[in-house]
C-alpha positions as MATLAB code, in Angstrom:
seq = 'MSAGVLLPSSGLLVEPYILVWLGALLFLNLIRLNTSDLLATLTRPRQLAVLSAVKLVALPLGMYALAYFIYEPFALPVLLLSGISTGLGAPFVVNLIGGRLPLIVGMIIATSLAVPFVLPSIVYALLGSQFDIPVLDMVFLLSAALFTPLAAGWFTKKYFPAVSRFADEKSFPLSLLFIVLINFGMFAKFSSYFYEEQAFLLQTIATAFICYAAYSLVGYVSAPGGRHERNAGLIAMSYVNNVLVTVFAFQFFGSQVAALAALYNIPYYVGIVVIKKFTTRQ';
ca = [
      18.279    7.323    8.911;
      20.980    6.011    6.587;
      23.722    7.042    9.008;
      22.010    5.124   11.793;
      21.830    1.975    9.650;
      25.393    2.256    8.308;
      27.089    3.549   11.490;
      25.114    1.979   14.329;
      27.937    2.146   16.875;
      28.057    5.944   16.529;
      24.271    6.272   16.502;
      23.961    4.308   19.728;
      25.886    7.086   21.499;
      22.964    9.508   20.994;
      20.164    6.906   21.234;
      19.768    7.021   25.067;
      18.779   10.683   24.784;
      16.004   10.301   22.192;
      13.323   11.598   24.563;
      15.505   14.662   25.271;
      15.814   15.459   21.542;
      12.078   14.905   21.136;
      11.223   17.250   23.999;
      13.552   19.910   22.583;
      11.790   19.634   19.218;
       8.401   20.305   20.812;
       9.815   23.190   22.856;
      11.210   24.928   19.761;
       7.994   24.678   17.784;
       5.689   25.834   20.574;
       7.682   29.015   21.190;
       6.113   30.723   18.156;
       2.555   29.912   19.189;
       0.321   32.888   19.980;
      -1.194   32.063   23.371;
      -4.412   33.947   22.610;
      -4.956   31.767   19.529;
      -4.525   28.640   21.630;
      -6.930   29.903   24.289;
      -9.500   30.686   21.600;
      -9.170   27.099   20.348;
      -9.461   25.609   23.845;
     -12.504   27.729   24.727;
     -14.354   26.188   21.774;
     -13.567   22.573   22.623;
     -16.156   20.752   20.509;
     -13.843   20.242   17.545;
     -10.963   19.219   19.823;
     -13.184   16.774   21.700;
     -14.368   15.115   18.481;
     -10.878   14.882   16.968;
      -9.382   13.623   20.259;
     -12.031   10.902   20.574;
     -11.310    9.800   17.005;
      -7.544    9.928   17.602;
      -7.385    8.102   20.931;
     -10.339    5.687   20.788;
     -11.978    5.154   17.399;
      -8.796    5.076   15.308;
      -6.781    2.626   17.459;
      -9.736    0.272   17.934;
     -10.567    0.312   14.228;
      -6.944   -0.163   13.114;
      -6.425   -2.932   15.695;
      -9.494   -4.804   14.428;
      -8.324   -4.539   10.817;
      -4.787   -5.652   11.637;
      -6.028   -8.509   13.817;
      -8.160   -9.991   11.055;
      -5.713   -9.296    8.208;
      -2.398  -10.211    9.879;
      -2.598  -10.800   13.637;
       1.160  -10.424   14.467;
       0.935   -6.730   13.567;
      -2.206   -6.074   15.637;
      -0.387   -4.949   18.809;
       2.197   -2.719   17.035;
      -0.614   -1.117   15.005;
      -2.695   -0.570   18.168;
       0.177    1.170   19.977;
       1.067    3.358   17.011;
      -2.571    4.263   16.298;
      -3.445    5.070   19.903;
      -0.616    7.460   20.766;
      -1.113   11.216   20.991;
      -0.565   13.829   18.295;
       3.173   14.120   17.831;
       5.541   16.545   19.468;
       6.893   17.246   15.979;
       3.482   18.134   14.512;
       3.968   21.909   15.048;
       7.151   21.661   12.962;
       5.165   19.980   10.181;
       2.304   22.501   10.250;
       4.774   25.409   10.260;
       6.357   23.891    7.146;
       3.225   22.794    5.275;
       0.528   25.166    6.466;
      -2.535   24.654    8.615;
      -4.079   25.822   11.867;
      -1.254   25.740   14.417;
      -3.549   26.453   17.416;
      -5.669   23.408   16.497;
      -2.541   21.255   16.248;
      -1.248   22.442   19.619;
      -4.701   22.008   21.135;
      -4.643   18.402   19.891;
      -1.158   17.892   21.353;
      -2.300   19.161   24.745;
      -5.664   17.368   24.775;
      -4.346   14.020   23.547;
      -1.169   14.254   25.650;
      -3.210   14.799   28.810;
      -5.474   11.850   27.986;
      -3.198    9.268   26.362;
      -1.251    8.195   29.487;
      -4.548    6.910   30.853;
      -6.437    5.923   27.687;
      -3.803    3.916   25.793;
      -2.668    1.674   28.690;
      -6.331    1.010   29.504;
      -7.117   -0.014   25.916;
      -4.009   -2.227   25.756;
      -4.931   -3.859   29.046;
      -8.567   -4.378   28.008;
      -7.612   -5.992   24.688;
      -4.400   -7.825   25.618;
      -4.308   -8.088   29.395;
      -4.827  -11.819   29.230;
      -1.789  -12.254   26.930;
       0.783   -9.969   28.602;
       1.771   -8.928   32.097;
       1.020   -5.228   31.550;
       2.278   -2.712   34.185;
      -0.360   -0.035   33.611;
       1.004    2.414   36.220;
       4.516    2.222   34.753;
       3.054    2.974   31.315;
       1.140    5.954   32.700;
       4.275    7.328   34.394;
       6.494    7.002   31.301;
       3.985    8.689   28.995;
       3.197   11.445   31.494;
       6.839   12.366   32.137;
       7.740   12.347   28.436;
       4.820   14.560   27.394;
       4.131   16.951   30.263;
       7.747   18.041   30.929;
       8.453   19.686   27.538;
       4.992   21.283   27.470;
       5.593   22.891   30.872;
       9.148   23.946   29.925;
       7.922   25.768   26.815;
       5.319   27.742   28.765;
       7.770   28.578   31.589;
      10.488   29.853   29.230;
       8.121   32.024   27.215;
       6.725   33.598   30.389;
       9.907   34.151   32.423;
      12.781   34.187   29.886;
      11.572   36.179   26.854;
      15.121   36.660   25.488;
      15.641   32.887   25.362;
      12.194   32.526   23.821;
      13.035   35.026   21.050;
      16.338   33.264   20.296;
      14.615   29.884   20.118;
      11.963   31.305   17.792;
      14.560   32.837   15.465;
      16.605   29.619   15.306;
      13.635   27.256   15.394;
      14.007   25.726   11.930;
      17.762   24.849   11.906;
      17.640   23.639   15.509;
      14.559   21.541   14.729;
      16.438   19.893   11.864;
      19.355   19.176   14.195;
      17.115   17.400   16.710;
      15.339   15.510   13.910;
      18.739   14.258   12.698;
      19.724   13.153   16.218;
      16.392   11.348   16.733;
      16.667    9.412   13.471;
      20.377    8.703   13.883;
      19.811    7.125   17.297;
      16.563    5.349   16.459;
      17.764    3.688   13.255;
      21.052    2.681   14.895;
      19.013    0.750   17.455;
      17.120   -1.122   14.714;
      19.928   -1.377   12.144;
      20.260   -5.154   12.560;
      16.877   -5.643   10.862;
      18.317   -4.115    7.664;
      21.001   -6.833    7.533;
      19.422   -9.895    9.128;
      15.611   -9.783    8.773;
      14.817   -8.185    5.425;
      11.437   -9.929    5.031;
      10.215   -8.641    8.387;
      11.687   -5.226    7.557;
       9.793   -4.939    4.251;
       6.540   -6.095    5.863;
       6.936   -3.527    8.620;
       7.760   -0.642    6.270;
       4.763   -1.515    4.062;
       2.523   -1.588    7.151;
       3.932    1.787    8.252;
       2.986    3.359    4.896;
      -0.508    1.850    5.067;
      -0.972    3.223    8.585;
       0.228    6.666    7.506;
      -2.232    6.716    4.586;
      -5.113    5.582    6.811;
      -4.349    8.151    9.519;
      -4.077   10.952    6.936;
      -7.399   10.048    5.340;
      -9.208    9.811    8.688;
      -7.728   13.133    9.832;
      -8.594   14.975    6.637;
     -12.185   13.701    6.607;
     -12.877   14.132   10.333;
     -11.797   17.802   10.542;
     -14.688   20.005    9.364;
     -13.897   23.397    7.901;
     -11.672   24.805    5.179;
      -8.337   23.634    3.795;
      -6.313   24.849    6.796;
      -8.555   22.952    9.230;
      -8.403   19.787    7.108;
      -4.616   20.079    6.810;
      -4.469   20.394   10.591;
      -6.699   17.321   11.004;
      -4.504   15.319    8.641;
      -1.345   16.348   10.518;
      -2.898   15.756   13.953;
      -3.784   12.155   13.032;
      -0.741   11.139   10.990;
       2.107   13.000   12.724;
       2.002   11.071   15.952;
       4.394   10.474   18.826;
       5.860    7.399   17.156;
       9.284    7.987   18.751;
       7.641    7.810   22.173;
       5.797    4.650   21.090;
       9.155    3.153   20.097;
      10.559    3.729   23.589;
       7.291    2.632   25.201;
       6.892   -0.540   23.110;
      10.566   -1.512   23.403;
      10.408   -1.275   27.201;
       7.164   -3.215   27.661;
       6.850   -5.524   24.622;
      10.254   -5.902   22.920;
      12.007   -4.801   19.744;
       9.749   -6.494   17.176;
       6.677   -4.684   18.507;
       8.650   -1.413   18.633;
       9.934   -1.776   15.056;
       6.723   -0.530   13.404;
       6.797    2.716   15.399;
      10.496    3.237   14.605;
      10.107    2.578   10.873;
       7.039    4.857   10.770;
       9.617    7.654   10.532;
      10.073    6.710    6.850;
       6.496    7.579    5.730;
       6.533   10.374    8.329;
       9.180   12.321    6.393;
       8.239   11.120    2.902;
       4.746   12.407    3.664;
       6.042   15.900    4.466;
       7.601   16.144    0.991;
       4.490   14.799   -0.764;
       2.016   17.008    1.139;
       4.229   20.075    0.750;
       4.360   19.599   -3.039;
       0.599   18.970   -3.207;
      -0.344   22.021   -1.117;
       2.116   24.228   -3.041;
       0.513   23.145   -6.319;
      -2.928   23.950   -4.891;
];
């Protein structure tokens, strides 16, 4: 993050490929998933259905209403961030912290399949009178960014087991590499805010931390079961596809709307450290 802010010209060289780095991160962390565990999760879909409805409908509508009445300029950025699917990096987080990986991956698949249709519809229903919203373009962008890496992971594991084993063995260092590239490029794109618009920057970072706390609380409470299930619920709600929202919001609504999703990476990684220390102590 710091390198992106301090060396934006270098960071902008990797920024056009952010979706590639993001897809690679998902690919690496799905390789280690036991397919039978995932199938067992998907064949008992009640928990997934409840969590997905909370993630894609109840949470964004509730957060949008709060933001609209508290500080209306942040209502749209909060809606977009709250309504996106469980993040492609969530398996990395659950592998690091602990939790039910099949539930996390089930949430990625369920919310990824639904969000290209649900989120644009919610945005259009709430804001269609204020913006010229190309719903089909939104659907296409989200679908391509989410479905391609999911299909690539399944194809490689099935037809190229040697590549799959290598990716599994090197998953952690390669994941860190792609995380570095994502943050380097993303923060280079928004580095000007650190020099020219500090007030807006501080407001946005504070809002990002509030959103992270709210998502974590909702996820922990809405996932019934033991500690591993509640950890998975927390991760599924708070570790979202904010990088995809950044690209999505920047393309359709501009940089100020996209800034919240980009700066959400700060609580995203601070939260990993805090949760890891808390769960280790437990």
